[in-house]
FISEMAR-306947 format. One record per residue: residue number from 0; x negated, y, z negated of N, C-alpha, C in turn. Coordinates in steps of 0.05 Angstrom, whole numbers. Layout:
<recs>
NUM/X/Y/Z/X/Y/Z/X/Y/Z
...
</recs>
This chain:
<recs>
0/-380/-234/597/-393/-232/617/-361/-221/627
1/-356/-202/646/-329/-198/667/-320/-217/677
2/-298/-224/684/-289/-248/699/-277/-236/726
3/-274/-202/729/-280/-195/761/-300/-188/776
4/-321/-197/755/-350/-182/778/-376/-209/768
5/-358/-234/764/-381/-250/756/-391/-267/768
6/-372/-272/798/-391/-279/817/-375/-264/848
7/-371/-242/843/-365/-233/869/-375/-201/864
8/-387/-191/894/-392/-166/898/-362/-143/894
9/-366/-120/873/-342/-107/880/-334/-104/906
10/-294/-105/916/-288/-95/941/-298/-106/961
11/-311/-138/961/-318/-146/982/-299/-173/975
12/-288/-185/999/-280/-214/996/-300/-231/995
13/-293/-261/982/-319/-276/983/-325/-288/1016
14/-352/-299/1017/-354/-309/1055/-339/-340/1049
15/-311/-331/1058/-301/-361/1059/-289/-361/1091
16/-283/-388/1097/-270/-395/1126/-245/-370/1131
17/-231/-369/1108/-200/-357/1109/-219/-320/1122
18/-230/-309/1106/-243/-279/1109/-257/-290/1141
19/-270/-304/1149/-284/-304/1175/-266/-303/1192
20/-234/-317/1196/-228/-325/1216/-207/-305/1221
21/-208/-279/1214/-193/-260/1227/-202/-235/1216
22/-199/-212/1228/-198/-186/1225/-193/-174/1203
23/-209/-164/1175/-201/-157/1159/-199/-130/1159
24/-172/-114/1136/-163/-89/1147/-190/-71/1134
25/-189/-46/1147/-201/-32/1127/-205/-23/1095
26/-214/-14/1080/-214/-15/1046/-188/6/1044
27/-176/7/1033/-155/28/1031/-165/43/999
28/-162/72/1007/-174/86/980/-170/87/953
29/-175/84/930/-169/84/908/-155/104/897
30/-137/99/866/-122/118/863/-131/151/850
31/-127/165/845/-135/193/840/-113/206/826
32/-120/220/805/-110/233/793/-84/234/769
33/-63/249/774/-42/248/755/-18/239/776
34/-14/204/783/7/199/791/38/185/773
35/58/193/791/77/177/780/98/161/794
36/107/137/788/125/122/806/147/115/785
37/165/93/802/181/89/780/170/61/781
38/156/48/788/142/24/779/108/23/787
39/94/12/766/72/6/782/60/-23/777
40/46/-26/799/44/-59/791/10/-57/787
41/3/-78/771/-33/-87/769/-31/-116/780
42/-52/-111/803/-63/-140/824/-38/-137/835
43/-63/-138/866/-47/-142/888/-52/-175/904
44/-42/-191/888/-34/-219/893/-3/-226/908
45/-4/-241/906/22/-263/917/48/-247/896
46/34/-245/871/55/-238/857/62/-208/851
47/45/-191/849/47/-158/857/59/-155/886
48/40/-171/898/53/-152/922/84/-161/941
49/91/-185/920/118/-198/928/129/-185/917
50/129/-169/892/155/-157/873/145/-128/886
51/133/-114/891/124/-82/905/142/-84/936
52/145/-112/949/157/-108/965/190/-104/971
53/192/-121/945/220/-124/939/229/-103/920
54/210/-90/907/226/-73/899/230/-38/910
55/209/-37/933/211/-28/948/243/-23/962
56/237/-45/971/265/-50/993/290/-45/970
57/285/-44/945/315/-46/933/323/2/931
58/292/12/938/290/39/935/276/52/918
59/264/36/900/243/39/879/216/49/886
60/214/68/876/187/82/880/155/65/875
61/139/55/886/126/31/876/90/39/880
62/81/36/865/47/32/869/34/9/850
63/14/-6/876/1/-16/869/-37/-20/864
64/-34/-16/839/-62/-29/829/-77/-41/830
65/-101/-48/847/-121/-72/853/-148/-68/850
66/-159/-79/827/-187/-68/829/-198/-81/847
67/-194/-89/864/-220/-102/888/-196/-97/910
68/-192/-113/922/-190/-111/950/-154/-132/949
69/-129/-124/967/-114/-138/968/-116/-164/975
70/-103/-189/957/-111/-213/976/-145/-221/962
71/-155/-211/942/-181/-220/942/-181/-236/921
72/-166/-243/899/-165/-255/878/-163/-296/897
73/-144/-307/868/-141/-328/885/-117/-333/904
74/-102/-311/906/-90/-311/932/-97/-308/963
75/-129/-306/955/-136/-297/984/-157/-336/986
76/-163/-351/969/-179/-366/963/-167/-398/957
77/-143/-394/961/-130/-428/947/-129/-444/977
78/-117/-472/961/-113/-497/992/-94/-489/1011
79/-73/-471/1001/-53/-462/1023/-29/-477/1017
80/-21/-483/1000/-4/-511/1005/26/-505/992
81/45/-502/997/69/-497/998/89/-510/984
82/87/-520/960/97/-545/957/124/-542/945
83/141/-560/949/176/-556/939/164/-569/896
84/193/-558/892/193/-560/857/178/-540/839
85/173/-554/821/151/-536/807/131/-554/804
86/115/-548/790/77/-560/785/89/-588/767
87/99/-582/756/112/-619/736/127/-621/755
88/135/-653/761/144/-673/761/177/-669/763
89/193/-681/777/225/-671/764/227/-688/737
90/217/-717/742/223/-727/713/210/-731/690
91/196/-709/685/174/-693/664/188/-667/655
92/201/-661/679/219/-638/664/242/-642/655
93/261/-667/666/282/-669/650/276/-676/624
94/258/-691/616/246/-691/595/232/-667/571
95/228/-650/591/220/-626/580/242/-608/569
96/258/-608/591/279/-580/591/312/-590/597
97/310/-612/592/346/-629/595/348/-630/627
98/368/-635/629/374/-651/671/387/-624/684
99/409/-604/670/414/-581/674/393/-563/686
100/375/-560/662/359/-537/676/332/-549/697
101/340/-576/696/318/-584/707/330/-580/742
102/354/-584/738/362/-595/778/356/-558/773
103/359/-529/750/359/-510/767/334/-493/771
104/314/-505/758/283/-503/767/278/-513/800
105/293/-548/799/282/-557/833/296/-533/847
106/320/-525/839/337/-504/858/316/-482/862
107/305/-473/845/291/-448/849/257/-455/864
108/246/-483/857/226/-489/868/237/-492/905
109/260/-502/916/268/-497/945/278/-474/953
110/288/-460/931/287/-423/948/257/-415/951
111/238/-412/926/213/-406/930/196/-412/966
112/203/-431/972/187/-441/995/198/-434/1016
113/232/-432/1009/252/-426/1036/240/-386/1035
114/231/-387/1014/230/-345/1012/202/-346/1031
115/186/-364/1020/158/-355/1043/162/-364/1065
116/177/-378/1074/179/-377/1098/201/-358/1118
117/216/-340/1100/229/-331/1110/212/-301/1111
118/195/-293/1094/181/-273/1093/149/-280/1121
119/142/-296/1121/129/-307/1149/143/-294/1181
120/171/-299/1175/187/-301/1192/193/-274/1206
121/205/-260/1176/210/-236/1175/183/-217/1183
122/176/-211/1172/147/-198/1172/127/-206/1191
123/125/-226/1216/117/-240/1238/86/-241/1221
124/80/-255/1205/56/-266/1190/40/-288/1198
125/19/-283/1213/13/-298/1228/-8/-314/1214
126/-4/-339/1208/-13/-349/1175/-20/-384/1186
127/-14/-386/1203/-10/-420/1214/6/-435/1197
128/31/-422/1193/52/-448/1177/59/-467/1189
129/56/-486/1173/51/-522/1182/80/-533/1162
130/84/-554/1170/101/-568/1155/90/-599/1145
131/114/-601/1125/95/-626/1107/72/-628/1083
132/82/-636/1068/70/-645/1048/57/-669/1030
133/35/-689/1038/33/-721/1030/22/-720/1000
134/32/-732/979/17/-742/958/1/-764/950
135/-15/-768/945/-35/-792/957/-37/-800/926
136/-36/-825/919/-39/-840/896/-63/-863/892
137/-83/-851/882/-115/-853/886/-110/-880/864
138/-92/-887/851/-92/-914/842/-70/-931/841
139/-70/-955/846/-46/-984/852/-33/-972/836
140/-33/-969/811/-11/-968/785/6/-945/797
141/3/-920/807/13/-899/819/31/-894/830
142/26/-923/851/42/-923/866/78/-929/869
143/79/-939/837/107/-940/827/117/-919/823
144/102/-896/803/115/-870/797/122/-858/837
145/116/-855/848/112/-841/875/143/-855/885
146/150/-888/877/177/-897/888/193/-883/877
147/193/-881/846/207/-875/833/212/-839/827
148/189/-822/847/196/-801/848/216/-791/874
149/211/-811/892/236/-802/914/258/-813/908
150/250/-826/904/286/-842/887/303/-824/871
151/286/-814/851/301/-791/838/308/-771/853
152/284/-760/868/300/-737/892/323/-736/903
153/317/-764/917/339/-772/943/362/-774/923
154/364/-791/910/394/-792/890/410/-779/872
155/393/-775/859/396/-747/835/399/-728/845
156/372/-714/867/377/-696/870/390/-683/899
157/397/-705/919/409/-703/939/386/-698/965
158/354/-696/946/338/-686/969/338/-707/993
159/333/-702/1021/335/-718/1042/310/-716/1049
160/294/-702/1043/257/-689/1056/243/-714/1049
161/241/-724/1023/218/-737/1019/221/-761/1030
162/202/-788/1032/200/-803/1035/164/-820/1020
163/177/-849/1020/152/-864/996/142/-874/1019
164/111/-870/1019/98/-879/1034/80/-911/1026
165/86/-920/1038/68/-952/1019/29/-948/1034
166/12/-966/1026/-12/-965/1036/-17/-957/1065
167/3/-982/1079/-6/-981/1115/1/-964/1126
168/29/-943/1113/38/-922/1119/23/-895/1113
169/12/-894/1087/-4/-874/1082/-34/-875/1100
170/-42/-902/1104/-66/-899/1123/-65/-888/1145
171/-39/-884/1166/-38/-880/1187/-37/-852/1185
172/-24/-843/1157/-21/-814/1153/-49/-802/1159
173/-64/-813/1133/-88/-803/1120/-114/-821/1119
174/-134/-818/1136/-144/-838/1147/-170/-837/1122
175/-159/-852/1106/-184/-844/1074/-182/-878/1061
176/-198/-886/1054/-194/-913/1043/-187/-910/1011
177/-190/-880/1001/-191/-884/972/-160/-879/959
178/-127/-887/979/-115/-885/968/-92/-908/983
179/-87/-911/955/-62/-937/958/-19/-932/965
180/-21/-910/978/2/-904/973/17/-869/969
181/37/-867/961/51/-836/968/68/-828/971
182/78/-804/979/98/-796/984/98/-771/1005
183/109/-773/1024/118/-750/1048/141/-730/1037
184/131/-704/1035/157/-689/1034/151/-669/1066
185/177/-668/1069/177/-658/1102/184/-631/1094
186/197/-619/1067/206/-601/1062/195/-575/1049
187/158/-588/1043/135/-568/1037/122/-561/1062
188/107/-541/1063/95/-538/1070/62/-526/1065
189/41/-514/1087/19/-498/1086/17/-469/1105
190/-9/-463/1103/-10/-439/1112/-37/-433/1105
191/-51/-409/1113/-73/-404/1115/-66/-369/1091
192/-80/-371/1068/-70/-357/1048/-77/-336/1051
193/-101/-338/1060/-106/-304/1062/-92/-286/1079
194/-83/-308/1107/-75/-285/1119/-44/-282/1116
195/-29/-293/1094/-4/-297/1084/-9/-278/1071
196/-24/-267/1041/-37/-246/1032/-31/-220/1045
197/-53/-223/1065/-58/-201/1079/-25/-182/1091
198/-15/-207/1110/11/-204/1112/33/-186/1096
199/32/-200/1072/51/-193/1050/44/-162/1040
200/13/-150/1041/6/-127/1041/19/-111/1058
201/9/-111/1082/23/-97/1103/47/-91/1103
202/70/-111/1094/99/-109/1096/109/-96/1071
203/100/-98/1051/96/-80/1029/90/-47/1030
204/70/-44/1054/66/-24/1058/85/3/1083
205/94/-28/1092/113/-16/1112/142/-9/1095
206/144/-25/1073/172/-12/1062/167/14/1045
207/137/22/1041/143/48/1034/110/39/1008
208/114/24/1000/96/19/971/69/32/978
209/58/45/953/36/56/955/9/35/942
210/1/26/960/-32/7/954/-48/19/952
211/-63/23/936/-95/30/928/-112/2/921
212/-135/9/926/-152/-9/924/-174/-4/906
213/-193/-12/897/-223/-9/882/-211/9/861
214/-188/-1/848/-173/16/825/-163/-3/806
215/-187/-12/781/-186/-29/767/-171/-20/740
216/-145/-24/731/-135/-10/706/-155/-16/679
217/-152/2/663/-163/2/647/-156/-7/616
218/-136/7/618/-115/10/597/-94/6/604
219/-55/-2/588/-37/4/587/-24/14/569
220/-18/35/569/-2/48/542/20/36/529
221/30/39/515/50/28/497/77/47/497
222/78/69/514/98/95/517/117/79/537
223/133/99/530/163/103/557/153/127/569
224/159/132/591/145/120/612/115/103/600
225/108/85/613/88/73/598/66/90/629
226/38/85/613/17/101/629/-6/80/636
227/-13/86/654/-36/60/662/-56/74/676
228/-86/69/659/-105/82/669/-128/78/689
229/-130/92/708/-154/68/725/-184/89/716
230/-205/85/733/-217/104/726/-225/132/736
231/-205/131/767/-208/162/773/-174/166/764
232/-157/150/754/-128/164/760/-113/150/733
233/-95/174/730/-72/168/704/-42/165/715
234/-32/134/716/-8/130/733/14/124/708
235/37/148/717/57/141/688/83/119/719
236/98/114/697/113/92/702/138/85/685
237/165/85/698/178/70/690/174/46/668
238/163/21/692/159/3/683/141/-6/698
239/119/-24/688/89/-31/696/104/-59/696
240/90/-76/720/83/-110/725/61/-113/720
241/48/-134/709/22/-145/704/23/-176/716
242/12/-174/738/0/-190/769/-27/-202/779
243/-37/-210/741/-60/-221/747/-70/-255/746
244/-54/-260/738/-57/-291/737/-79/-299/727
245/-106/-307/740/-120/-311/722/-144/-299/715
246/-135/-278/735/-156/-252/723/-153/-229/712
247/-139/-237/686/-125/-216/667/-150/-210/649
248/-171/-237/640/-192/-215/628/-176/-206/593
249/-187/-191/588/-176/-178/560/-163/-158/560
250/-141/-147/586/-123/-126/589/-103/-132/565
251/-89/-147/570/-77/-146/540/-77/-176/536
252/-87/-180/513/-89/-207/503/-68/-223/490
253/-44/-209/492/-20/-233/486/-18/-250/514
254/-36/-247/535/-20/-263/567/-50/-282/553
255/-73/-282/540/-94/-301/550/-84/-333/526
256/-70/-321/505/-65/-341/498/-46/-368/502
257/-31/-360/521/-21/-372/532/-27/-380/558
258/-40/-366/576/-55/-369/602/-81/-371/604
259/-96/-392/605/-120/-393/620/-140/-395/644
260/-157/-372/648/-170/-384/673/-179/-406/673
261/-187/-419/700/-199/-446/706/-220/-431/738
262/-236/-449/746/-241/-441/766/-239/-463/786
263/-243/-461/813/-235/-483/835/-250/-487/853
264/-252/-505/873/-279/-497/893/-260/-498/925
265/-268/-492/943/-255/-503/975/-275/-506/991
266/-288/-521/1008/-305/-515/1029/-292/-515/1047
267/-310/-514/1086/-290/-518/1103/-319/-529/1122
268/-311/-550/1133/-333/-558/1154/-336/-546/1180
269/-354/-559/1193/-356/-546/1226/-331/-554/1229
270/-326/-542/1258/-308/-563/1269/-306/-581/1280
271/-291/-601/1281/-294/-632/1283/-283/-637/1315
272/-291/-650/1319/-285/-668/1348/-255/-677/1342
273/-238/-667/1371/-208/-684/1371/-201/-707/1358
274/-220/-729/1365/-219/-756/1357/-224/-758/1327
275/-249/-744/1301/-244/-735/1286/-236/-733/1264
276/-219/-704/1273/-193/-697/1264/-171/-708/1264
277/-163/-721/1282/-142/-740/1285/-145/-760/1260
278/-174/-777/1256/-170/-800/1238/-175/-786/1220
279/-172/-760/1213/-170/-756/1181/-142/-755/1175
280/-128/-727/1189/-98/-729/1180/-87/-730/1207
281/-69/-747/1223/-66/-747/1239/-36/-742/1251
282/-13/-721/1228/8/-716/1234/2/-674/1228
283/-15/-672/1213/-20/-642/1221/-9/-640/1181
284/3/-655/1167/3/-646/1142/-27/-641/1118
285/-10/-623/1107/-28/-624/1078/-29/-645/1067
286/-48/-651/1047/-56/-673/1023/-57/-659/1002
287/-53/-668/986/-58/-675/950/-61/-706/945
288/-73/-708/928/-79/-733/909/-70/-731/868
289/-71/-757/868/-69/-761/846/-72/-743/819
290/-102/-742/832/-121/-738/806/-114/-719/783
291/-122/-720/756/-118/-692/747/-134/-672/754
292/-165/-670/768/-175/-656/785/-172/-659/813
293/-147/-651/825/-138/-652/847/-158/-651/867
294/-153/-664/889/-170/-659/913/-141/-651/938
295/-150/-637/944/-127/-629/963/-146/-619/986
296/-127/-621/1012/-152/-616/1044/-116/-611/1056
297/-123/-597/1078/-106/-603/1106/-136/-587/1135
298/-125/-591/1160/-138/-590/1181/-138/-552/1179
299/-149/-538/1196/-143/-519/1205/-137/-513/1230
300/-136/-490/1245/-119/-495/1268/-153/-495/1287
301/-166/-496/1284/-196/-504/1297/-210/-523/1283
302/-187/-545/1278/-206/-573/1267/-226/-573/1245
303/-223/-562/1231/-248/-556/1199/-222/-573/1188
304/-241/-590/1164/-230/-599/1147/-234/-583/1125
305/-210/-576/1117/-209/-551/1087/-201/-562/1058
306/-225/-575/1054/-218/-591/1029/-224/-564/1006
307/-213/-581/981/-213/-561/957/-215/-588/938
308/-238/-582/917/-245/-610/893/-271/-600/875
309/-265/-611/862/-277/-595/838/-274/-581/806
310/-272/-575/792/-260/-549/775/-288/-547/752
311/-288/-515/743/-310/-507/724/-294/-493/702
312/-304/-481/682/-282/-478/658/-301/-447/651
313/-327/-445/656/-333/-417/645/-340/-398/675
314/-351/-375/665/-343/-359/679/-359/-359/716
315/-378/-370/703/-395/-368/730/-394/-402/751
316/-393/-387/776/-389/-418/796/-416/-418/800
317/-417/-448/806/-442/-465/802/-457/-455/831
318/-484/-465/833/-501/-449/850/-493/-455/875
319/-491/-478/888/-476/-498/903/-450/-509/908
320/-438/-490/902/-415/-508/918/-410/-525/932
321/-422/-521/964/-412/-529/980/-424/-564/970
322/-454/-562/956/-453/-598/936/-436/-600/932
323/-420/-587/906/-408/-596/887/-370/-606/906
324/-361/-595/919/-347/-603/944/-350/-626/956
325/-374/-631/967/-384/-644/975/-378/-668/964
326/-385/-683/947/-378/-712/929/-351/-717/931
327/-336/-703/923/-305/-710/925/-296/-716/949
328/-306/-696/974/-295/-694/1004/-307/-728/1008
329/-339/-732/1010/-340/-754/1017/-341/-784/1009
330/-328/-771/985/-312/-798/966/-285/-809/986
331/-277/-788/984/-250/-791/1005/-254/-801/1033
332/-271/-789/1044/-273/-782/1073/-304/-800/1073
333/-309/-819/1072/-334/-830/1080/-349/-825/1109
334/-338/-825/1121/-335/-821/1147/-351/-786/1157
335/-341/-765/1139/-360/-747/1142/-381/-740/1128
336/-392/-765/1121/-416/-758/1115/-438/-754/1128
337/-458/-730/1127/-476/-722/1147/-461/-695/1161
338/-428/-676/1155/-417/-662/1169/-429/-640/1152
339/-438/-628/1166/-443/-605/1154/-414/-584/1148
340/-427/-569/1120/-408/-552/1114/-415/-523/1110
341/-395/-511/1132/-403/-475/1144/-391/-458/1125
342/-374/-471/1100/-359/-451/1087/-358/-460/1055
343/-379/-440/1036/-366/-463/1015/-351/-431/993
344/-330/-429/974/-330/-416/958/-310/-419/938
345/-308/-406/917/-296/-408/898/-276/-397/883
346/-250/-393/870/-240/-376/863/-225/-383/824
347/-205/-362/815/-208/-366/792/-172/-368/794
348/-161/-387/784/-130/-398/780/-126/-391/747
349/-110/-401/745/-94/-400/713/-73/-423/701
350/-75/-433/692/-62/-454/676/-46/-452/645
351/-28/-463/647/-15/-464/618/-19/-494/621
352/-11/-486/582/-12/-518/566/2/-539/580
353/30/-540/589/46/-555/601/51/-552/627
354/41/-533/646/36/-528/672/66/-514/678
355/85/-500/666/93/-476/676/91/-458/671
356/104/-441/697/95/-409/692/103/-394/675
357/85/-379/661/94/-361/642/105/-337/652
358/130/-325/643/145/-308/646/147/-295/621
359/134/-269/621/130/-255/597/138/-214/597
360/160/-216/575/160/-185/563/140/-178/550
361/122/-167/557/93/-163/537/114/-144/530
362/132/-117/538/133/-89/522/159/-95/537
363/179/-79/521/207/-74/541/198/-61/567
364/174/-48/573/182/-32/603/149/-50/619
365/144/-74/607/118/-78/613/122/-114/619
366/126/-127/646/137/-155/654/110/-168/664
367/113/-196/663/84/-205/669/91/-231/680
368/86/-248/697/78/-272/703/60/-284/721
369/51/-306/712/22/-314/716/28/-349/711
370/6/-359/709/1/-381/692/13/-407/711
371/6/-407/748/21/-420/767/7/-450/765
372/-15/-454/743/-27/-473/755/-24/-488/773
373/-38/-488/800/-45/-498/822/-15/-488/848
374/8/-484/834/27/-486/852/35/-450/854
375/12/-435/858/18/-412/866/36/-393/890
376/29/-412/914/45/-398/934/62/-395/937
377/82/-412/930/110/-403/932/125/-389/903
378/111/-402/883/118/-397/855/109/-365/850
379/86/-351/858/83/-328/862/95/-310/877
380/103/-322/890/113/-299/918/146/-305/910
381/162/-327/893/182/-326/879/190/-303/852
382/163/-309/837/162/-295/815/167/-265/822
383/153/-257/846/159/-226/854/187/-217/853
384/208/-236/872/238/-221/869/251/-226/843
385/240/-238/820/252/-250/787/251/-231/779
386/221/-217/784/208/-200/770/226/-161/783
387/225/-167/808/241/-139/824/272/-139/809
388/277/-168/812/313/-163/795/315/-150/771
389/297/-169/753/298/-154/726/289/-132/722
390/271/-116/742/274/-86/731/289/-70/749
391/316/-81/763/333/-72/779/359/-83/767
392/359/-92/736/387/-97/716/389/-126/719
393/380/-135/739/396/-164/743/369/-190/733
394/376/-191/707/352/-206/688/361/-233/684
395/374/-250/697/387/-280/691/373/-299/693
396/346/-295/722/331/-307/722/304/-308/713
397/292/-278/703/281/-281/686/274/-283/658
398/309/-276/654/314/-292/625/315/-325/608
399/320/-341/635/322/-368/634/290/-374/643
400/271/-357/660/248/-375/665/233/-359/636
401/233/-341/626/220/-327/599/228/-347/581
402/246/-355/573/255/-376/554/244/-399/551
403/236/-416/578/222/-439/575/195/-437/553
404/197/-450/543/173/-460/513/152/-461/534
405/128/-438/529/92/-448/532/84/-446/521
406/70/-472/506/59/-475/482/34/-450/488
407/19/-441/467/5/-417/461/-29/-454/462
408/-46/-437/473/-73/-460/465/-81/-456/440
409/-85/-490/437/-91/-485/407/-119/-478/403
410/-128/-473/377/-156/-460/369/-163/-429/366
411/-143/-419/368/-137/-389/364/-161/-371/388
412/-175/-357/371/-193/-328/390/-220/-352/396
413/-232/-358/382/-251/-377/371/-255/-398/388
414/-237/-422/385/-238/-450/396/-229/-458/422
415/-203/-434/432/-190/-434/446/-194/-453/475
416/-217/-436/477/-237/-447/510/-255/-464/506
417/-270/-468/482/-281/-500/480/-259/-523/484
418/-236/-519/455/-224/-544/470/-213/-544/492
419/-203/-527/507/-198/-530/541/-216/-543/554
420/-244/-538/552/-268/-554/564/-261/-571/559
421/-263/-590/533/-259/-602/521/-238/-633/530
422/-220/-621/533/-205/-640/539/-193/-639/571
423/-200/-610/585/-204/-623/621/-226/-636/618
424/-250/-639/609/-267/-658/616/-264/-680/612
425/-248/-693/593/-238/-719/583/-224/-731/604
426/-199/-715/614/-189/-720/636/-195/-723/663
427/-213/-700/669/-238/-715/689/-248/-740/695
428/-259/-747/668/-275/-770/665/-256/-787/671
429/-233/-792/661/-212/-807/662/-219/-821/687
430/-207/-792/704/-204/-801/739/-232/-817/753
431/-255/-808/743/-273/-817/750/-277/-845/744
432/-276/-863/722/-274/-883/700/-252/-896/719
</recs>
């Protein structure tokens, strides 16, 4: 089954609240004929668009080849959280890579959030950018970890924008009986993800990038220059960037050994009365909880609850996505029982074994970044600057990030996916029990 067409019509955005909340651009024409560029980027999500924008600003000629539409994949379907740090907590990072590298990665995470804010402001992207992310503990025992996390960042990293919330204070922020405490990170942010992606696409084109839609790459050659072949074009480039995250399929087998696609689901309720919306999230922050299969949610500008919850590990989405998300939503907010869900959609992201993003030099002139593990809005945007700098001869950050050990998924080609499903199902079951 083809991951690019298993759940979607070619060239069409999913029927999400994000797509229906704005005027979508006209379809851009596909690439045709023999074309030549300095750099060819495969994929028009955050990674590809950020890479293309920053390369164009450095004076490179850049093409972006997108199989569907710019922002069509996970970049236009996610929860819109712009979290600080990395996908792993800082104490886990220190154990994995040592204190020095953990501090460097923390600084990169802050730079990533600052970059998102800067791009939104500089390019006048109307994407409902808001402040603050709450991390809520679904078990009493986890509150000790939350307090220790806040202390580590405050005392060990000099980060004064995070605070611990006990159960009473958390309930003041989030009107759910499901949580026992947590943290509020005022340095984090949240936004409307498709609007942000479309804004990046406009900024890239304004900088001179040639963005081709309905231009699926079938093969990437091994020569120098590298040749990328679509159904209607052959593109020759000095460098190629593979920016496909969960939608890489079998284009380059080396990616699938360390980067695995999984599906996640989001729903948007009908607009809520002001008193109801305020009772859910009082101060307008985004929220993510501590479950292995994370529940994440925020309010839209028209007071809808946009709630993400539930995963699947095959190609196909469930027949009734709204019903799947409703189970987690009403368990979190029993007061929403009976509230109508107006939009529900799914998307495919990518994870790695240790949840660190995978930066790879697939060939000397072919670079890749993917596997953001649910932390993609800031990390993928930042990856674009890392990839652009590496192509421009400033490879220090790329070399550091690509040197981080990303284990291959166990089981080889035959058992890799079944073993992932077994492991993810076990951890999800632990949440429920």
